[in-house]
C-alpha positions in Angstrom: 0.0 0.0 0.0 2.9 2.4 0.8 3.9 2.8 -3.0 0.6 1.8 -4.6 0.7 5.1 -6.5 3.7 3.9 -8.4 2.0 1.1 -10.1 3.4 0.3 -13.7 -0.1 -0.5 -15.0 -2.5 1.9 -13.4 -6.2 2.2 -14.3 -8.1 5.4 -14.0 -11.9 5.7 -14.0 -13.0 8.1 -16.7 -9.7 7.7 -18.5 -8.5 4.2 -19.0 -11.8 2.7 -17.7 -15.4 3.8 -18.6 -17.8 5.0 -16.0 -16.4 8.3 -14.8 -19.7 10.1 -15.3 -22.0 7.2 -14.5 -24.9 7.9 -12.1 -23.9 4.8 -10.1 -20.7 2.8 -9.7 -19.5 -0.2 -7.8 -16.2 0.3 -6.0 -14.0 -1.7 -3.8 -14.6 -0.6 -0.3 -10.9 -0.5 0.4 -10.7 2.4 -2.0 -13.7 4.3 -1.0 -13.9 7.2 1.6 -16.8 8.6 3.4 -17.7 12.2 2.6 -20.0 14.7 4.0 -23.5 13.5 2.7 -25.0 16.8 3.3 -22.4 18.8 1.4 -22.8 20.1 -2.1 -21.2 17.5 -4.5 -19.9 20.3 -6.7 -18.1 21.8 -3.8 -16.7 18.4 -2.8 -15.5 17.4 -6.3 -12.3 19.5 -6.4 -11.1 18.0 -3.2 -11.0 14.5 -4.7 -8.3 15.3 -7.2 -6.9 18.8 -7.0 -7.1 18.8 -3.2 -5.4 15.4 -2.8 -2.6 16.1 -5.3 -2.1 19.4 -3.5 -1.9 17.7 -0.2 0.6 15.0 -1.4 2.7 17.8 -3.0 2.7 19.7 0.3 3.9 16.6 2.2 6.8 16.3 -0.3 7.6 20.0 0.3 8.2 19.5 3.9 7.6 21.7 6.9 8.9 25.1 5.6 7.0 28.2 6.5 7.4 30.1 3.2 5.8 28.1 0.4 5.6 29.3 -3.3 2.8 28.0 -5.5 3.3 28.3 -9.2 0.1 28.1 -11.1 -2.9 29.3 -9.0 -5.8 27.1 -10.0 -7.8 24.2 -8.5 -5.0 22.8 -6.5 -3.3 25.9 -5.3 -6.5 27.6 -4.2 -7.4 24.6 -1.8 -3.8 24.3 -0.7 -3.5 28.0 0.2 -6.3 27.5 2.7 -4.5 24.5 4.2 -1.2 26.3 4.4 -2.7 29.2 6.2 -4.5 26.9 8.7 -1.0 25.4 9.3 0.5 28.8 9.9 2.5 29.0 6.7 3.0 31.9 4.4 2.0 31.5 0.7 3.5 33.3 -2.2 1.4 32.8 -5.4 2.9 32.9 -8.9 0.7 33.1 -12.0 1.2 33.6 -15.8 2.1 37.2 -16.7 -0.9 39.5 -16.7 -3.2 37.2 -14.8 -4.4 39.7 -12.4 -7.6 37.9 -11.6 -5.8 34.9 -10.3 -3.3 37.2 -8.4 -6.2 39.0 -6.7 -7.8 35.7 -6.0 -4.7 34.5 -4.2 -4.5 37.7 -2.1 -8.2 37.4 -1.2 -7.6 33.9 0.0 -4.8 35.2 2.2 -1.6 34.8 0.3 1.2 37.1 1.6 2.2 38.0 -2.0 1.0 37.3 -5.5 2.7 38.1 -8.8 3.9 36.8 -12.1 6.3 33.9 -12.4 8.6 36.3 -14.1 8.9 38.3 -10.8 11.0 37.5 -7.8 9.4 36.7 -4.5 10.1 39.3 -1.7 11.8 36.7 0.3 13.6 33.5 -0.2 11.2 30.5 -0.2 11.8 27.3 1.8 9.7 25.2 -0.8 7.9 25.7 -4.0 5.2 23.6 -5.7 4.7 23.8 -9.4 1.2 23.0 -10.6 1.3 24.6 -14.0 2.5 22.0 -16.7 5.3 24.2 -17.8 8.9 22.8 -17.6 10.4 26.3 -17.9 9.1 27.1 -14.3 11.5 24.5 -12.9 14.7 26.6 -12.9 12.6 29.7 -11.9 11.3 27.8 -8.9 14.8 26.6 -8.0 16.2 30.0 -8.0 13.3 31.2 -5.8 14.1 28.6 -2.9 16.9 29.0 -0.6 19.7 26.5 -0.2 18.3 23.3 1.2 14.9 24.1 -0.3 12.6 21.8 -2.2 10.8 22.2 -5.5 7.9 19.8 -6.1 6.4 19.1 -9.5 2.8 18.4 -8.8 1.5 17.8 -12.3 0.9 14.6 -14.1 2.4 16.0 -17.4 4.8 18.9 -17.9 6.6 20.3 -20.9 10.4 19.7 -21.1 12.6 21.2 -18.5 15.1 23.5 -20.2 18.8 23.1 -19.8 20.1 25.0 -16.8 23.3 25.7 -15.0 24.2 23.3 -12.2 24.4 26.3 -9.8 20.6 26.7 -9.9 20.3 23.2 -8.3 23.4 23.4 -6.2 23.2 24.2 -2.5 21.4 20.9 -1.7 18.2 22.1 -3.3 15.8 19.2 -4.2 13.7 18.6 -7.2 11.0 16.0 -6.7 7.9 14.9 -8.6 4.5 13.6 -7.4 2.8 10.7 -9.1 -0.8 9.8 -8.4 -2.1 9.4 -4.9 -2.5 6.8 -2.2 -5.3 5.8 0.1 -3.2 7.2 3.0 -3.3 10.6 1.3 -7.0 10.6 1.3 -7.3 9.3 5.0 -5.0 12.3 6.0 -6.4 15.0 3.8 -10.1 14.9 4.1 -10.1 15.5 8.0 -7.6 18.2 7.5 -9.6 19.9 4.8 -12.5 19.8 7.2 -10.7 21.2 10.1 -9.1 23.9 8.0 -12.5 25.0 6.8 -11.6 24.7 3.1 -14.1 26.2 0.8 -13.8 25.5 -2.9 -14.4 27.9 -5.6 -16.0 26.4 -8.6 -17.3 27.0 -12.1 -19.9 24.4 -13.3 -20.0 23.1 -16.9 -22.5 20.5 -18.3 -20.8 17.5 -19.5 -21.6 18.4 -23.1 -19.3 21.5 -22.7 -16.3 19.5 -21.4 -14.1 20.8 -24.2 -15.1 24.4 -23.4 -13.9 23.8 -19.8 -10.6 22.4 -21.1 -10.3 25.5 -23.3 -10.9 27.8 -20.4 -8.5 25.9 -18.3 -5.7 26.2 -21.0 -6.3 29.8 -21.6 -6.3 30.8 -17.9 -10.0 32.0 -17.9 -10.8 30.0 -14.8 -10.6 31.2 -11.2 -10.7 28.2 -8.8 -11.8 24.9 -10.3 -13.9 23.6 -13.1 -16.6 21.0 -12.3 -18.3 18.9 -14.9 -21.9 17.9 -14.1 -23.8 15.2 -16.2 -27.1 16.5 -17.4 -30.1 15.2 -15.7 -31.9 12.4 -17.6 
């Protein structure tokens, strides 16, 4: 169970297996978790992927107080609330000109928000990259102090450009996150509840899934997109 997320032949409902948008599914109880039955399903949906991957990334990042988040979307807006509950300082980095995302981060309590082309006002102890852009890796490494950690939290990322060894030197660490484990869920859901996490969502009907993806790629989303199957 410890490394179950590193399976060489994983199966994903809605991707490699049909049924991701079925009205009913049969699941192995060992892989199911109880959620608040009275809560709005739309508000819970981002916790099941974005929230969990954010939590695993934060655990990889260590206990540092000053955390940089590169790409401020579904995962980062949840993780910011958890970090603040833990007493950490959040520094949010967005694509250039995305003032809406920057203001959203500040409204959630981030200490600073700016473009990934800008420098944080202080050296960071860790950084998590959610944006699938490999060119952010050397930028994040430069932003963390010696001994700091940079976590790549995405499933896919463009190629990391060549960089001087000095960018990594100083016992900085570069690690990736791959999928999730049941232990992540067992840890995260109670913490999300204690932290009072509130998700910000935009709902799309299933027929407009491509529109949701387009808005995501273009940076037109603030928070998380949630697909809802149309009522029969």
